[in-house]
N, C-alpha and C positions, 0 to 999 in steps of 0.2 A: 715955749712950745710944750715942754714937759709939764709945766704948771697947768696949762689948759687941759691937757689929757688927764691929769690926775684929778682935776676938779670935776670933769665929766664922769669919770669912773666912780668918784665918791657919790655924786648925785644919783647915779643909776643904782648903786648898792643901797642907798637910803630908800629909794623908791621901791625896790624889790623887798626890802625888809618891812616897810610899812604895809605893802600888799599882803605879805604872808601873815603879819600880825592881824590884819583886818579879816582875812579868811578864816583864821583859827579862833576868832573871838567867840565868847559864849553868848547865849541868848536862845530864845525859842526858835528863831529862824536861822537858816544857813546863811552865812555871809557871802558876799560876792564883791568883785572888784570892778569898779567903773573904769572903763578904758577911754572914755571921752566925756566931754562936758555935756551935761544935760541941758538941752535947749528946747526950742520950740519944735514940735513934731516928733519928739522922742517917743519910743514905744517901750512897753513893759517886757517882761520875760516872755519868750515864745518865738515862733518863726517870724521873721521880718519880711513883709511883702516886698516884691521887687519894685524898683523905680526906674524911670527914664526909658519906658517902652520895652522893658525886659519881661519876657513871658516864661513861665515854668513849663517845661516839656517833660511829660512822664517818660520814664525809661521803658524800653521795648521788652525788657526781660519779663516773661510771664509769671515767674515765681518771685515773690517778694524777698529782698535780701534782709536777713535778720539784723536788727540793730545791735551794736556792741553793748555789753553790760555797763551800766552807769553806777558810779559810786554814790552812796547816800548824800555825800556833801555836794556833788556836782549835779545830781538828778533833780533835786528839789529846787524850786524857784522861790524867790522872796515873796512873802505874803503881802507886804505893804507895797504900794506903788512907788518905787524909787526910780528916779530917772537913771537912764543908762541901760545898756544891754547886758545879757547874761554871758558869762564866760564859758558856759557849757555848750556842747555841740547842739545845733538845731536839728530837729528830726527831718529825715529825708522824705520827700514826697512819695506817696504810695504809688506803686507801679500801676499802669493802666490795665483794666480788666479786658481780656480778649473779647468778651461778649458785649462790651460797651456799657455795662451797668456797674455801679459800684458794689463793693462787698467781696465776699470770698468767692474765688472762681469756682464754677460748678464742677463737681466730681461725678464719675460714673457710679451708678448704684451697684452694689455687689450682686453677683449672679446667684440665683437660688441653687442650692445643692440638689442634685438629682435624687429622686425618691428611690428607695430600694425596690427590687423586683416584686417582693410580696405585697408592697403597698401601692403599686401602680394600678391605675384603673384598668380593668379588663374590658375589652370591646365586646359588646353584646352581639352574638351572631344574628344575622338577618334571616328571617324565615323566607324560603322561596315562595314566590307568588303561586297561588292555587290556580291550576289550570282545569277548567271544566271541559269534559270530553264533548266534542262536537257531535251533535245528533246527525245520524245518517239521513241523507236526503230520501224522501219517500220514493218508492218505485213509480215509474210512469204509469198512468192509467191505460187500460187497453185501448181507449179511443185515441190516445196520443201516439200509439205505436204505428209505425209506417206499415201500410198494407203491402204484403209481399206480392211480387209480380206473379201472375198466374203461370203455372207450369203447362207443359204440353199435355195433350190428351193421351190417356192410356186405356186401351180397350181390351177387355177380357171376354172370352167366349167359353160357353159351357160345352159339355159332351152332347153330341147329337142324339135327339130322341126320334126314333124311326117308327113310322106307321105304314102298314101295307096299303097300297093303292088298288084301283080297280083292275089294272093290268099286272101281269106277272113280272114284267120287266121295268115297272115303276114303283116308287115309294115316296111318302111324305117325310120330310126331315125338318125338325124344329130346333132352333138354336136361341140361346139367351146371351145378349151382348151387354156388358156393364162397363161404363166409362169411369175409371178411378183416377183420371188425371185432372188438371186444372183448367183445361180448355175443352170446348165442345168438339164432338166429332161431326164434321160437316158432310162427310161422304166417304165412300170406300167400296171395296169389293170383297165378297166371300167366295172362296173356291172350295168345292166339295169333290172328294174322291170316292167314287162308287165302284165296289168290287163285285165281280161275278164269280160265285163259288158253287160247287156241286154238293151232293149229299154228304160227302166225306170231308168237307171243309177245304177242299183244294181250290186255290184262287186261280181262275183262268184268265180273266182280263180285269182292267181298271179303267173306268170311264170318268173323266173330269168335267165339271161344269162350273161356270162362274155366275154369280148373282150379285145384285146391288145390295148394299147395306141399308137397313131401315134408319137412315139419317134424317135429321140431326139427333145426336145423342148428347145431352148436356152433362157436365161433370157430376158424378155421383148418381147418374140415372141408369136404369137397366131397361132394355128393350128386347122383345122376342121377334124372331122372324121365322116363317115357315115356307118351305119351297117343295115342289114336287120334282124329283129327279127321275130320269128314265134312261135306259140303255136301248140299243137296237134290239128289235124283237128276235132276229135270227141269232143274236149272241146269247139269248137266254132260252134255250130249248126246254122242254119239260124235264124236270128233275134238277134244274139249276135255279138260282135265285140271285137277287141283288142286295148288297149291304153297303151303306155309306159309312165309311170309317174315318176318312181323312177330312180335316177342316183347316183352311188357311185364310187369314183375314189381312187385308190392307186398308188403311184408313188415312184420312187427311183431316 
């Protein structure tokens, strides 16, 4: 039993010594150690594709993990096609890009620095819209003005003009009537007051008499009327006379 164990240990030491001598050998290319027999379907240096329905699934990490530094002896692959696989580490598959496309993941563009206040564009003030003054509306023409309603009749009378008559106790009295209102005078009455006086101007009696107006009198029209007024004969003895002084007018 001890002999078998010693023989195995000796074989392993010899194998390790030959592998180290082969890796340190000179030449233009770096040496490598073949760990299996080269046969049919062997691949050269580089990643070995999976077999037997095995699929490579990319890692979910968004940032790629940096690979460890490789020594010059182990990073270079043999130039000539020698059967067997490389003893160096195979590169890890690149992580999946979140955007779904290969390449470097997109980065946000840097924000532009704000401009100083003296270089900022100044807003141009807007001019207020011009307002044209509205023209005043023309005054209405005289024909378009409503006609005022006519006012009532206003009748004016003048001072009585007296003239002697044939008898001592009578005289003729003339009056002028003027309508200054807006309506015509269609009728009315004028009342005269006749006084009986003596030579000294003393008033002894007053006799009143009513007379019809000379109607109609239109607005703005003037009309004259003359009447003969008399007193009783026995009221006017010799030395007395008649004078018509009072006038009163009623019209419709």
